[in-house]
N, C-alpha and C positions, 0 to 999 in steps of 0.2 A: 215572361219570367228573367227575372234578370242578371246581366250577366255576371252577378257576384255569387250565384251560387252553382257547385258542381255536382252534376247529375251523370247517376250511373252511367246514362247512355255516355256521355261525353268520351268514356274508357278507351282508351288507344293507345298505338305502343312508339306512336312519332314524340320526337320532341318537342317543347312549346319554346316557340318564339316570341316574346317581350315586345312591348313595343318601350322607346328609349324613355318613357317618360314614368314607366314605373320604377320605380326605387331599393322595393319592399318586399318582404315574404307573402303579405299577405295580398300579390297577385294574382289572378284568374287562371288556372294551370288545369282545370276540368279533368283533375283524374290522370295527367297524362304524365308518361315516365321523364323523367329530366334528362339533359347531356352526357349525364352520368354513366348512364344505360344499367343502373343496378337496379334490381326489384328488391324492395325493402319489407315486402307484404300490403304497404301503403300506399297509396296512392294519390296524388292531388296535393303532392304536399312541395313538388316541386317548385321553385322557379327561379331563376336568374339575370339580376336585371344585366343589359346594354353596357358597353364598358367606358360610353358617355353622359349616364345616370347618374344623380347624385346618388348613393347607396347610402340610406340609412345602418347605423348600425346599432339596433333591436327589431325584430319581426312583429309584424303586425297582425293584427288575426287574421285567419287563414278561414278563407272559405270550404262550406263540405267536412269539416270537419279532421282534413288532410287525411281523409280516406277509413274514418270510424266518425261517422254521422251524429250528428247530435257534438264533437268532442272539443273542447278547447285546447287549438294547436296553432302552434306558431315557428315559423321556419325562418331559418340563419342561414343568407346565402351565400358563395363561394366573396363575392363582392363586400358584402355586411362583415365578414371577417374578414380581410385584408383589412378593410379601413378602423377595422376599429380599435382604439385606444387601447384597450386590454392587452395586456403578454399574452391573456394564457386565455383556453377552451372553459377553463370555468370559469375564467371573469370575463367573459362573455354570454354565458348560457347567462349569468347570475344580474344581468340586467333584466332579464325577462319575469314576465307576471307570473308571481306564485315563487319564484325560488329564490332560496337563500344559502349562504358557504360558510361555512366556517375553515379557516387556517392553521398547522399546530407549525409547521416547519418556517415561519418566517415570509412566507410568502413566495420562496424565491422559485420563480418559474411557476406555481400554480403546485409543487410537487404535494400530494398529499392534500390539498385541497378538496373537500366534501361537498355534492353538491343537495339541495333538501328540496324538493318538491310538495307543495302542499303542509308543512307545518311538522316533522316528523323530530324534528331534533337532531344527538346527536344520533340517533340510530335513521335518518335521512336515510343516508347512500344504500342501505339495507330493502329502504323501502321504495327508491326511485331507480330501476331497471334501466342499463344503458346497454344499447347494442352498438355494434358499429354494422353497418351493412344489412341490419337486419337481422344479425346474429346475435346472440346474447353475449353478453363480457364478465357480468355480474359473476366474479367466482366465488366460490364456495369458503370465502373466509373472510375474516373478520375487515382489514386492509382493502379489502373490493377489487376495480378496476380505478388506476389514474390518469384519471383523463390530459395529466402533464405529460405522459409518455407519445402524444398523438401530437406530432408537430400541426400547426396550424396550416402551414403550406401544401400540408397532404389533404385537408376536406375541402370536402364538394360544398356540402350542406348541411346545419346540423337540424335534426325536427324535432320539437318538443310536442307530446300528447298528454294533457293533464288530467290526470284522475284511474278509476280502475280498471274502463273500459280495453288497454291494450293488453289487459291478461288472457284475454281470449286469443289471440294472435302470438302472443310472446310468452306467457309460463308465469311462472311464481314468482313475487317479486314485485309487480308493476300495481304497487300500493298508489304512491302520489303520483306517481305517470313514467310516461317513459320515455327516456332521449334515446336518440338516434340519430347517429353520427355515421354520415354517408363520406365515402376515401371519392377520391378525382379518377378519374378514369385517361385514356390517352384518347377514347373515343371524342371527334370531332375538335379536337387541342390540334393544331397544329405542331410540325416536328421542333423541337423548340428542345434550349438546356437554356434554365434560370440558375445565376447565381447570385445570391445575397450574406450581405454580409451585417452586425452589427454589434454595437458598444453603448454597455449603461452602467447606470448606478451596480455599488458594491463590486467593480472591478467584471462586469457580466459581461461575458463574450458570447456569443451567435455565428454559427457558419450555419449556411444552407441553400442544399442543389436540387432542381427541380427539373426532370428530364420526363418531356413526353413525346411519341412515334407513332405514326400509322402508316402504314403500306399494305392498299389490299382487303383482304378479312380479318390485317390483323394488327391491335394496336397495343400499346406496349406504355405505361404510365410509371415514375419513380424519384421518388424522396428521401433524401438523405437530410437527418439537424444533427447540430453537435450544439452544444449549450453548455459552456460553465459562467462559474460565481461564486465567490467569497460568501456571500450570504450577509443579510440582512445583521444577523445577529452571531455572536462567537458560537463556535464547532456546530457554522450552517452552511458551509462549502460543497455546494453540488455540480458532479459532472452527470451528464445524459445525453445516452449516443440513442437516435430513433434511425430506423430507413423501414417504407414501405415500399411494394414495388406491385404494380395490378399490371394484368396482360389477360388479353381477350381475342376471343375469334368469332369473327359474325357473320355467320352464313345466312340463305336467304330465308332458312325457316326455323335455323339452329341459335347456339351458340354456343359458345366456350369459355371459363373465363379459371382462372388464380389469384389468387390475393393471398402474399404473403406482407410480412410485416415481424420485424424482432425490433427487443428496447434494453439498454441497460445503462444502470441507473447508482449513480453512488453519493451518499447524502449523509452530513452531520446533522444530528440530531440534536441541538441546542436545549432542550427540554423546556420545562416549566421556571416561569417567575414568578416568586410566592410573597404572602401578605401571609403571616403571623403576628396577630398584635401582641400576644402575648408574649412571642421572644424579642419582638420590637426590631422584625425583618418586615422588608417594606421592598423587596427587591424588583417592583414593578415601577416604583418611581426614580428608584437612585438609581438602577443600573438595568433598564430594560433590554438591553442588546447584549448582554452576558449570560453567564450561563456558569450553572451545576453541574455538567453534564459534558464536561467537555473531550472523553474517550470516547463517549458514546457515536455507532453509527447504524446504518440501515443500504442495505444491500438490494438490489434487486437484478434478476435476468429475464426478459422474457420473450419467447417467438408464439407468434400463431400462423395457424396457412386454412386457406380457404382453396374450396375446387369443387366445380360445378356445369353443367350443362341444363340450358332450355331447350324447350321442342314445343312447335307450335303445330297440336296433331290435329289442331284443325285451325278455319278463321279466329274462331271463339274460343280454342281451347288448351292453354298456355302448360307444359310440363316440366316445370324445375326440380331438379337434384343437387345437393349440394350436401356438402360433408366438410367437416374443417377434424383443428385440432391445436391447441393454445396448451404452452407448458409457462408456469408462472415459480422460478425459484428466486427464496426468498432469504436474506442470511443477516441479522440484526445484533447486535452487541450492545447491553445494557448495564457495560461496569460500573456505573454509579449503584446498582443495585445488584449486581453479583448475576447477572444472565445471557443467556447464548441461545437463539433460536436459530435454526436451519432447515429451511422449511417447501417443499416441495407439493406441487397443484398441478396437477398434468388433466383438462379435460375432453374430450374426444365427443362427438356428435356426427348426426346423419337425420336431414330434415326435410324431405321431399313434401313438393305442396304442389295444387295445381290451382291456377287463373280460369274460371269459367264465365265470360261475355253473353253469353248466348239471354235472349229472351225468357222471362221465365212465364208460362204463360199469355206472353203478349207485353210483358212486361221488361223494361230495360231493369237488368239484374247485373252486377257481378258477384262471384261467390268465390271467397279463397280459402281453400280447403285442405288440411297436410296431419304430420303424423313428423314431429320432435324426438328423437331421443339421445341421450347426453349419458352419458358417462364420467365420472370423476372421483378418483384417485388421488388422496392427501397422505403424507407424510411430514410430519414436525419433530426434532428433533432440539431436545430443551434442556441445557446445561447450563452449571457457572460458567461457563466463558469459555469461549476457543477453544479446540482439540481434548477439551476434557469430556469424557463418558458421557452421555446423557442418561439425565434423573427420570424422565419421562419422552416415552416416546409414542406420541398420537399418529394411529393411522384408523384413513379412514373412507371410506366411500359411498358416492350416493348416486342410484341409475335411475333417470326420467326415463318413461314413457307417458307422450300423451298423442289425442287427438284434439281437433279442432277446425272448426270448420263457421263462418261468419258470409252473411249477405246482405244485399244494399239491391234494395228495389226503388226504382223511381214509380211511386202509388198514381200522381197526377203529376202534371206540369209541373205543378211548383212543388211539390210535397216528397220526400226521400225518409225512408224506413230503411234500417238495419237491425240484424239478430245476429245471434252469434252465440257459441260456446265452445268452453273447454272441456274433456276429464283428463286429467295427468295420475299418474301412479309415481309415486316417489318411494325406493330402496333405499334407506341408510344401515350405516354398521357404522358402528367408531370403538376402537378399544384404545387404551391405555398398559402401557408395560412398564411399569414402575423399579427400577435398582437403585435397591438403596445403600449399597457398595460407592455408586458416585459419591464422589465428592461435591455436598452441598451441605450448606447451614438450616433452612426450612424448606421442605418440601411435604406439597397434598400428600394422603398414603394413593395407594391406585385404585384407578378409576373402576364400577361398574358397568362389565361392555355390554354395547346396545346393540340392536336390531331389531331394526323396526319398518314397516313399509304402509305405506297410507296414499287413500285417493282422494285427488280432492277437484272441483268445479268452480270453473269462473264460466261467468255467462254478461252476455252485454245486450243489450235494448236501445236505440238511438233514434231519432227523428228528426228531421230539420220540414220547416213549412214558410214559404215565399206570404208574409202575410201581404202585403203592398210591393211595390217595384221598390228595392233597397232597404226592404226591414226582413229580414227572415230570424224566423222566433225557433230557437234548434230545444233540444230536451236529450237525456237520456238517463240511462240506471244499468248500476253493473254491480256483480262482488267480483272482488279479488281473495286471491290468500299469497302467504306467507311461510316457507319455508325454514326451521331454524339456520342458517349455516354451523359449519363445523368450529368454531371459533369460541361461536356463541355458547353448543351444546359442550364443553370442553371448561367453560365457565361460568357451567348451569348451576353451581354447589359454592357455597364460600369458600372464603381461600384457607380457612383449612381443612378442609373436609371432601372427601373422594365423592368425585364427579361421577355423575349415573348420567351426564349424555343427553338430559332426559329433558325436552321443552316441547311444549303444546306448540302445532301449525300456528298460526295470525290468520284472522277472517274478517274480511273487511267489505262492508258494502257503504257504497255510495250513491247520490244521484245530483243529477243537475241540470240548470237552466238555464237560460238567459236569451239576449236579441242580438243578431250582429245587423249594423246599417252600414250603409256605402252609396256615397252622395258624391256621387264622381272623385273629387281628391280627396275626400274625408270619408275615415273608414272609423269606426267604431264598435268595439262590442265589451260586451258586459254580460257576466257569468253568476250567479250564485250557486255553490255545491256548499254538500252536506256527505259525510260521512263519519260511519263509525263503525268502530273493530273492537274485536273481543280477541282475548290474548293475546297483545299490543306486546312484541320481543322488546326488553327493555334494559340496558346496562343501569345495573346498582354503581352509582362508583363509592360508595359507606361502605357496603359490605364484599365489595369486588366480586361480584356475581352479578348471572343474567337470569332474569324472571319473566312471566306472563301478565302485565299486570292486567289490573280491572279493565273494564270495557273505558274506554277513551274516546271521543270524539271531534272532528274537525270541524270547521265551517267554514266560509268565508266568503269574501267577493270579490271576481277580478277583472277590472276594466283596463283596455289596450286600444289604443288611440295613435292612429296617424292623420298628415297632412302632407299631403305635396304642393304646396304655394307654389312653387313653376317648375318650370324645367329639372332648374340647378339647385333647390332648396328644399327638404323632406324633414320635418320638424315629426316626433315621436312621443309617444311616452305613454307608461302604466301604472298602474295605483291598486295595489293588494290588499286586503284588511284579511286576516284569517282568527281566527278563534280556537285554537287547539288547547283542548280540557277534558279532565280525569270524567266519566260518568258518572261512577260510584266508587267505594271502598275506600279508606281512610283518607283518599286527597280529593274525594266527589268535589266536583266544582274548583278546582285548582288550574292553574296553567299548567300545559305539557312544558317544562324548561329549554331553555335553545331556541324557542319561536319567534321573533320578532312578530307583534297582532300588526304593525305596518309595514309596508317596504314598497319601494317606488323607485321610478326611473324613469328622467327624460333627456333628450339630446336633441340634437339637432345637425344636420349631415351637408353641408353647400361646397359645391362647386363653381369654387371662385374664378375658374379659365379653363371649366372642363377639367379634363382628365392632366393635363400642363400641374395645375395648383388646388391641391382641392382640402379642406380638414373636414374634420367629428370632432365634435362634443358631446361627453357625458353625463350626466347626474344620478348619480347610485345612492340610497337613504334608505335605512332600515331602523325599525325602531330597537327603544328597547328589551333586553331580552333576563329571565330569571336564569343564574347558572346552573347550568349541568349539576344537578344532587337538591339541588332546592327542591322537590316534589312537594313541597308543605310551603310555598310563597312566605315564607314568616323569615323572620331575625335574617333580611335581607341588605345586607351592608354595603356588598357592592353586586355591580350587575354588568353585564354585557352595555352598553350605553346606545345609546341615539345617537346614530353616526351616518353627519355629508361626505358623500367623498364626489370629487371634481374627477374628468379624465379628458385630454386635449390632446389628438392627432391631427399632424400637418403634412401633407404628401406631396406627391406628381412624379408623370416620369414625359420621359423626351424623347421619343426616336426608341431606342434598347436600350436606353439609362431611368431607373428610377429610383427612390429616396422615400421616408418616412423620417420625422422627430416626433414621439409620443411622450406624453407629461402622464404618470395617475398619482393621483394624491395630490392635488396640482396644489392645495393649500396648507400642506405639510399636517394632516391630523395626525397626533398619536391616538390610534387606535388599537381596536383587538376585538373577534367575530367569536372567540371560544372560551371561557375559562369555565369552572369547576368550582363547588362549595363544598369540601371531602373534613369538615370540623365539626365542632359542635358546640354547644352553649358556652362550654366553660373550658374551650381550645378550638377557637375559629379559624379555620383557614383556609385560603383561596390561593384558587395553581391559575394562571393567564399565560396565552401566547403574541404575546405583543408581533404586529404588523407593521412592517415599511413609513416610512411617513412619505416623502416626495419620491419617486422614481422617474428616470428616464430612459428612453433606448432609442437611438438614432440608427438607422439602416440604409445602406442603399447596394444597390446591384445592376446588374445587365444581364442580358436575356441576349440569345444567338440560336 
């Protein structure tokens, strides 16, 4: 059996120590837990290179599907995150196979940057499930979860599992895939304080403090981060603060953990740069850094907490009981269009589960089974301006009850199979209270209340078979679903009509097959996938409403490769072809807007003088995309253009002092990754969100 295949019989609870020459997430991990001590329902996805190795800044293929057999999975380790030239988690994730991103707010610290797995365009954030420590973070609203609120310094690793299969373990929304962010803990870390400061483009300033400690059964980790910037564009200022703490008590057969986090964000909204040929307007090229919304802003405050206990009932039976609560408050003023939003969203959850590694009829086996209970409350007051009576008060709730089970079996020394299913019931309520006496220029009539319940199912079937030493065949098939969020329900009718909150649940079926090669220092994985969807939920920027589309399809090829040239040099890359198109209806055969058919990344990591001096360089590429709103794929004058970006970072450390200097977009390309076509043949109108040219960030710090 090759060392490149993770087997169910390899599941253990200790930490994996990787040899110094291993430099990326493609390291063999055999289903064991990471040093973070965090159970995320996926096994076999951790991996942390040693401090003296050359650290790649893009993950390679992960053996064993990262805990979901047959799945294409990438893990970005702690060292990769530290050395990445990219300043934000979203940009780091964007280097990976099958990932595309879009930014609306000038790219400042990655605020509002959306991540799309496997070609969903503007609805990518709703079709990509984001987790922290295995717990859902996709909120029941359209903005979803903002990755910029998580400081890079607080992250242990990032696990990316592509395709529908994650829906069994994690529930609805895992259509394009799952991104699980595992935060750091104090376990196995030294008693240490680490302080760092940074200065960068657009008067950006950053301060970060990290502390870890352990004594006996207790360990703790805390991180605080402050970021401020004037931003690339006018009215693009950002002030952001975040903090996270992890506290653990570890005993012989049990552990107790508490994780808390909070963030506060104040952001100026610069709006779009518009082109209207009939009016002679071309703001994109004459004043790309300007704004027509100088008074618009968005503020956000978030708090989340999780507490849980693990207990080894028997040597091969582990019980995990945890629960959490998170709250998000948002205030946004759109003075330019006469609108103000004040929204509160609170989600509580209880997620008990059991891991069983007992042999199954003599075969090595692992079973994960559990129950997910979620309860979400939403209220949004919408008025013309701050302090005025709300025109509409939207309130709603969603209760989720789910049970799931997934089993992995080693049926032969060279063959693993896995299968699992989930049944999930959602109960949804939504109401609209309209005040005709509130100050207003124009408003939709009061919406029709909604009370709805439905049960949906997800399943996964996967297999991996080692054909010959170093060559593994992988295959899987799955079903997933996505329930509409509250903002999509509010916008379920055209702007002049009363909403009925009624949208159908999106359904998806996909299959995937590929090969994984492991020849010493060279690792390559290539897979083909096809996904067919019905009732895909989509926003129409022409009529300003959300609809269920005619059937759509995604298919593509993802290839990931890495080469350990020697102990100090690592080369890696990936190339993805994505075909996203409508299968039927008036747009049959057309491409889904805002999806690049080709994306790729290549990079090198080089330890010039070991940890004292190192360099990381990365090239990112995405091909031309149709603008949002151009489903007809015709009369296209403007596109999101083909773009290549080069990023570079150099750094080092000596004793307790460390430093780094990073440059993004080295060649100062003027680009944008989102645009909308909202005009007509008689009055063409285009809107864009320009991104910064060359930016830099210099950091230095010390530890004690």
